[in-house]
C-alpha positions as CSV (number, residue, x, y, z in Angstrom):
1,M,127.5,107.5,126.8
2,A,124.2,109.0,125.9
3,S,125.6,112.5,126.2
4,L,128.0,111.6,123.4
5,V,125.2,111.2,121.0
6,S,124.2,114.7,120.1
7,S,121.5,115.8,117.8
8,S,124.1,116.1,115.1
9,L,124.5,112.3,115.0
10,R,120.8,111.6,114.3
11,S,121.5,111.5,110.6
12,P,121.7,107.8,109.5
13,V,125.0,108.4,107.7
14,R,126.6,110.4,110.5
15,L,125.5,107.7,113.0
16,S,127.1,105.0,110.9
17,V,130.4,106.9,110.9
18,Y,130.0,107.4,114.7
19,L,129.4,103.7,115.4
20,R,132.3,102.6,113.2
21,S,134.7,105.2,114.7
22,R,133.9,104.0,118.2
23,T,134.6,100.3,117.5
24,S,136.8,99.9,114.4
25,R,139.7,101.4,112.6
26,T,138.4,100.6,109.1
27,L,137.1,104.0,108.2
28,S,138.5,105.6,105.0
29,A,140.5,108.8,105.3
30,N,137.5,110.9,104.6
31,G,135.4,109.2,107.2
32,R,132.9,107.7,104.8
33,L,131.5,104.2,104.7
34,G,131.5,103.4,101.1
35,Q,128.0,103.4,99.5
36,R,126.1,102.2,102.5
37,R,123.2,104.4,103.6
38,S,120.2,104.1,105.8
39,C,117.0,103.0,104.1
40,P,113.6,104.2,105.1
41,G,110.8,101.6,105.0
42,E,112.7,98.4,104.4
43,G,110.0,96.8,106.5
44,A,107.5,97.3,103.7
45,T,110.0,95.8,101.2
46,L,110.7,99.4,100.0
47,C,114.4,99.6,99.7
48,R,117.3,98.5,97.6
49,S,120.1,96.7,99.4
50,T,123.4,98.5,99.4
51,V,126.9,97.0,100.0
52,S,129.8,98.8,101.6
53,P,133.3,97.9,100.6
54,Q,134.2,97.8,104.2
55,W,131.5,95.3,105.1
56,N,132.9,91.8,105.1
57,G,129.6,90.0,105.6
58,T,130.5,88.6,109.0
59,R,131.2,91.4,111.4
60,G,129.3,94.5,112.3
61,F,130.5,97.6,114.1
62,F,130.1,95.9,117.5
63,S,131.2,92.4,116.6
64,R,133.3,90.6,119.1
65,G,134.1,87.6,116.8
66,G,132.8,84.1,116.9
67,G,133.8,80.5,117.6
68,G,133.6,78.6,120.9
69,S,133.5,75.0,121.9
70,A,130.9,72.5,120.8
71,E,129.7,72.3,124.4
72,D,128.6,76.0,124.3
73,Q,126.5,75.5,121.1
74,K,122.8,76.1,121.6
75,T,119.8,74.8,119.6
76,L,116.3,76.2,119.0
77,D,115.0,73.8,121.7
78,D,117.5,75.2,124.1
79,I,116.4,78.8,123.4
80,A,112.8,77.7,123.8
81,E,113.4,76.0,127.1
82,D,115.3,79.0,128.5
83,I,112.5,81.4,127.4
84,R,109.9,79.1,128.9
85,E,111.8,78.8,132.2
86,R,112.1,82.6,132.3
87,R,115.9,82.5,132.1
88,Y,115.5,85.3,129.6
89,E,113.5,88.3,130.8
90,K,115.1,91.1,128.7
91,V,114.5,89.9,125.2
92,V,115.3,92.3,122.4
93,V,113.8,91.6,119.0
94,M,115.1,93.0,115.7
95,A,112.8,92.6,112.6
96,G,112.7,93.6,109.0
97,A,110.8,93.2,105.8
98,G,110.6,89.4,106.1
99,I,108.0,89.5,108.9
100,S,105.7,91.8,106.8
101,T,105.7,90.1,103.5
102,P,103.7,87.1,104.8
103,S,100.9,89.7,105.6
104,G,100.7,90.5,101.9
105,I,102.7,93.8,102.0
106,P,103.6,94.4,98.3
107,D,107.0,95.3,96.9
108,F,106.6,98.5,95.1
109,R,109.8,97.8,93.1
110,S,108.6,94.6,91.5
111,P,107.2,94.9,88.0
112,G,103.8,93.3,87.7
113,S,102.7,94.3,91.2
114,G,99.7,96.6,91.3
115,L,101.5,99.1,93.4
116,Y,104.5,99.2,91.0
117,D,102.1,99.7,88.1
118,N,100.3,102.5,89.9
119,L,103.6,104.4,90.5
120,Q,104.7,104.3,86.9
121,Q,102.4,107.2,86.0
122,Y,104.6,109.5,88.1
123,D,107.7,109.0,86.0
124,L,110.0,108.4,89.0
125,P,113.7,108.9,88.1
126,Y,114.4,105.7,90.2
127,A,112.4,103.9,92.8
128,E,114.0,105.3,95.9
129,A,113.2,108.8,94.8
130,I,109.9,108.3,96.7
131,F,112.0,108.6,99.9
132,E,114.1,111.7,99.0
133,L,113.0,115.0,100.4
134,S,114.0,117.0,97.3
135,F,111.7,114.8,95.2
136,F,108.9,114.8,97.8
137,R,109.0,118.7,97.8
138,H,108.8,118.6,94.0
139,D,106.0,116.1,93.8
140,P,104.6,114.4,97.0
141,R,102.0,112.4,95.0
142,P,104.1,109.2,94.5
143,F,104.8,108.9,98.2
144,F,101.1,109.3,99.1
145,A,100.2,106.7,96.5
146,L,102.5,104.4,98.3
147,A,101.1,105.6,101.7
148,K,97.6,104.8,100.6
149,E,98.6,101.2,100.0
150,L,100.6,100.8,103.2
151,Y,98.5,102.9,105.6
152,P,97.8,101.1,108.8
153,G,94.6,99.0,108.6
154,N,95.1,97.7,105.1
155,Y,96.9,94.6,106.2
156,R,96.8,92.3,109.2
157,P,99.6,91.2,111.5
158,N,100.8,87.6,111.3
159,V,102.3,84.9,113.6
160,T,105.6,86.8,113.9
161,H,104.0,89.9,115.3
162,Y,101.8,88.1,117.7
163,F,104.8,86.0,119.0
164,V,106.4,89.3,120.0
165,R,103.2,90.4,121.7
166,L,103.2,87.2,123.7
167,L,106.7,87.9,124.8
168,H,105.5,91.3,126.0
169,E,102.4,89.9,127.8
170,K,104.7,87.5,129.6
171,S,106.9,90.4,130.7
172,Q,109.9,89.1,128.8
173,L,110.2,91.6,126.0
174,L,112.6,94.5,126.6
175,R,112.1,96.1,123.3
176,M,111.3,95.4,119.6
177,Y,113.4,97.2,117.0
178,T,111.7,97.2,113.6
179,Q,112.7,98.5,110.2
180,N,109.1,98.3,109.1
181,I,106.8,101.3,108.5
182,D,103.6,99.3,108.0
183,G,102.4,99.6,111.6
184,L,101.7,95.9,112.0
185,E,103.5,95.7,115.3
186,R,101.2,98.3,116.8
187,L,98.2,96.6,115.2
188,A,99.2,93.3,116.8
189,G,98.9,95.1,120.2
190,I,102.6,95.7,121.0
191,P,102.5,99.0,122.9
192,P,104.3,101.9,121.3
193,E,106.7,102.3,124.2
194,M,107.9,98.8,123.6
195,L,108.7,99.6,120.0
196,V,111.6,101.4,118.3
197,E,110.4,102.1,114.7
198,A,113.9,102.8,113.3
199,H,112.6,104.1,110.0
200,G,109.6,106.0,111.3
201,T,105.9,105.5,111.5
202,F,102.6,106.5,110.0
203,A,101.2,106.9,113.5
204,T,102.2,110.5,113.6
205,A,102.9,113.3,111.1
206,T,104.4,116.7,110.8
207,C,103.7,119.7,108.6
208,T,106.7,120.3,106.3
209,A,106.2,124.1,106.5
210,C,105.1,125.1,110.0
211,L,106.1,121.8,111.8
212,R,102.7,121.5,113.4
213,E,102.3,117.9,114.7
214,Y,99.4,115.6,113.8
215,Q,98.2,112.1,114.7
216,G,98.2,109.7,111.7
217,E,94.5,109.2,112.0
218,E,94.0,112.8,111.1
219,L,95.5,112.1,107.7
220,R,93.7,108.9,107.0
221,A,90.7,110.3,105.1
222,D,92.9,112.4,102.8
223,V,95.5,109.6,102.2
224,L,92.9,106.9,101.4
225,S,91.1,109.2,99.0
226,G,94.2,110.0,97.1
227,T,94.5,113.5,98.3
228,V,97.8,115.1,99.5
229,P,97.1,116.2,103.1
230,Q,97.6,119.9,103.8
231,C,98.0,121.7,107.0
232,P,94.9,123.9,107.8
233,T,97.2,126.4,109.5
234,C,99.6,127.2,106.7
235,R,98.6,124.9,103.8
236,G,101.9,123.1,103.8
237,V,102.1,119.4,103.0
238,V,101.7,117.2,106.0
239,K,104.2,114.3,105.9
240,P,103.9,111.1,107.9
241,D,106.9,110.7,110.2
242,I,108.6,108.3,107.9
243,V,112.4,108.7,107.8
244,F,113.5,109.9,104.4
245,F,117.1,109.8,103.1
246,G,119.1,112.5,104.8
247,E,116.6,112.9,107.7
248,E,117.6,112.4,111.3
249,L,116.7,109.1,112.9
250,P,113.9,109.1,115.4
251,R,115.2,110.2,118.8
252,H,114.0,107.0,120.4
253,F,116.3,105.0,118.2
254,F,119.0,105.8,120.7
255,K,117.3,103.6,123.3
256,Y,119.7,101.0,121.9
257,L,122.4,102.5,124.0
258,A,120.7,101.2,127.1
259,D,118.7,98.3,125.7
260,F,121.3,96.2,124.0
261,P,123.8,96.1,126.9
262,R,120.9,94.9,129.1
263,A,119.6,92.2,126.8
264,D,119.8,88.6,127.8
265,L,118.6,87.3,124.5
266,L,118.5,88.8,120.9
267,V,116.0,87.5,118.4
268,V,116.5,88.6,114.8
269,M,113.8,87.9,112.2
270,G,113.2,88.6,108.6
271,T,115.9,91.1,107.7
272,S,118.7,91.4,105.2
273,M,120.9,93.2,107.8
274,E,122.3,95.3,105.0
275,V,120.9,98.7,106.1
276,E,122.9,100.8,108.5
277,P,122.9,101.7,111.2
278,F,120.2,99.1,112.1
279,A,122.2,96.2,110.9
280,S,125.1,96.7,113.3
281,L,122.9,96.6,116.4
282,A,123.1,92.8,116.4
283,G,126.7,93.1,117.6
284,A,125.8,95.5,120.4
285,V,124.6,92.7,122.8
286,G,127.1,91.1,125.2
287,G,129.5,88.5,123.8
288,S,127.9,85.8,126.0
289,V,124.3,86.7,125.1
290,P,122.6,84.1,122.8
291,R,121.4,85.4,119.5
292,L,118.7,83.6,117.5
293,L,118.3,84.3,113.8
294,I,115.0,83.2,112.1
295,N,115.5,84.1,108.5
296,R,115.4,82.9,104.9
297,D,119.2,83.3,104.6
298,P,122.2,83.7,106.9
299,V,123.0,87.4,107.1
300,G,125.3,89.9,108.7
301,P,127.2,88.4,111.7
302,F,125.4,85.1,111.2
303,A,126.8,84.6,107.7
304,G,130.4,83.8,108.7
305,R,132.0,82.6,111.8
306,R,129.3,82.9,114.5
307,R,129.5,83.4,118.2
308,A,129.4,80.2,120.2
309,R,125.8,80.8,121.5
310,D,124.3,81.9,118.2
311,V,121.4,79.8,116.9
312,V,120.3,80.0,113.2
313,R,117.0,78.7,111.9
314,L,116.9,79.2,108.1
315,G,113.9,78.9,105.8
316,D,110.4,80.5,105.9
317,V,110.2,83.0,108.7
318,V,106.6,82.2,109.7
319,E,107.4,78.5,109.8
320,G,110.5,79.3,111.9
321,V,108.5,81.3,114.4
322,R,105.8,78.6,114.5
323,A,108.6,76.0,115.3
324,L,109.8,78.2,118.1
325,V,106.3,78.7,119.5
326,H,105.7,74.9,119.3
327,A,108.9,74.3,121.2
328,L,107.8,76.8,123.8
329,G,104.5,75.1,124.2
330,W,102.7,78.4,123.4
331,T,100.8,77.3,120.3
332,R,97.4,77.3,121.9
333,E,98.0,80.7,123.5
334,L,99.2,82.2,120.2
335,D,96.3,80.8,118.2
336,A,93.8,82.1,120.8
337,L,95.4,85.5,120.6
338,M,95.3,85.6,116.8
339,A,91.7,84.4,116.8
340,A,90.6,87.1,119.2
341,A,92.4,89.7,117.2
342,A,90.7,88.5,113.9
343,L,87.3,88.6,115.6
344,K,87.9,92.1,116.8
345,A,89.0,93.2,113.4
346,A,86.0,91.6,111.7
347,T,83.6,93.2,114.2
348,K,85.2,96.6,113.6
349,T,84.9,96.1,109.8
350,E,81.2,95.3,110.1
351,E,80.5,98.4,112.1
352,K,79.0,101.1,110.0
353,P,78.4,104.7,111.0
354,V,74.8,105.7,111.5
355,T,73.8,108.4,109.0
356,K,71.2,110.8,110.3
357,K,68.5,111.8,107.9
358,T,68.0,115.5,107.3
359,P,64.5,116.5,108.4
């Protein structure tokens, strides 16, 4: 199967067509999926939702339908008991913007927010131009104004991120798939190899001219000072490895080909599930695999006729995760983990470099 996914499919739009063609007959004659397109950075509340005429709100590319007897229905407590008793040891987590906003990540499209006001000076033709390569080549300053605000270290992870870290520490996390570009998952201590950052990351960067690779920390001083980082080798602009419109998805996105068929539980948190190809992954787990949605609204395959073993907990995402953690009996562990992380962050903030006096 992996051999079928050539480098030519790593474009978000081409991958959407590929997934739909493998599992459905609803493609139009020209092979297009309406107006749906992949959206970089939804995890920082960066993107406009788009709706495809073919999307019926209940079934993704992999959907196997819903229904089932009342005896098969699970509850949040059932899910918690099965996690606690280690009946699930290959948990896949999918997450979007809703787990980042409780950390204070701003919406750059909302009038009145400081970030929105700061971006107005650049006369953007429309908000999403920030993530278009043609506009970036013309004027990279708006993107780096956004990057300055979102650069890892400006915000702290919250309960949702540390819950996933606890799953990892208990050896029950198979992988976390995130739409977020804010780096809060890494900051919470989830190892990079356990993450698939579907829309890219600030952790690495690449020169747009000579393709020299950089670590994100090498750009930090320039980004935080409001300077567009340039490659010392060729003077090209160094762009963080965030996926822009028309760019190929990260190669590791295709780990889903192995991960989702192996998953014994899927947890979906804080996402609109309207951005492809990420949204359709929820249907890639086995038909008998429980799926837990913790979200403000019912979305994607959870919005219509659900699978028998689906569990939906609607409302505030942080409160939903807290309820799950309480049912698991992990509250004390989670609070201790967060307290230790907060102390570490405070200690790091208080550390000041020693400046040597010139004799």
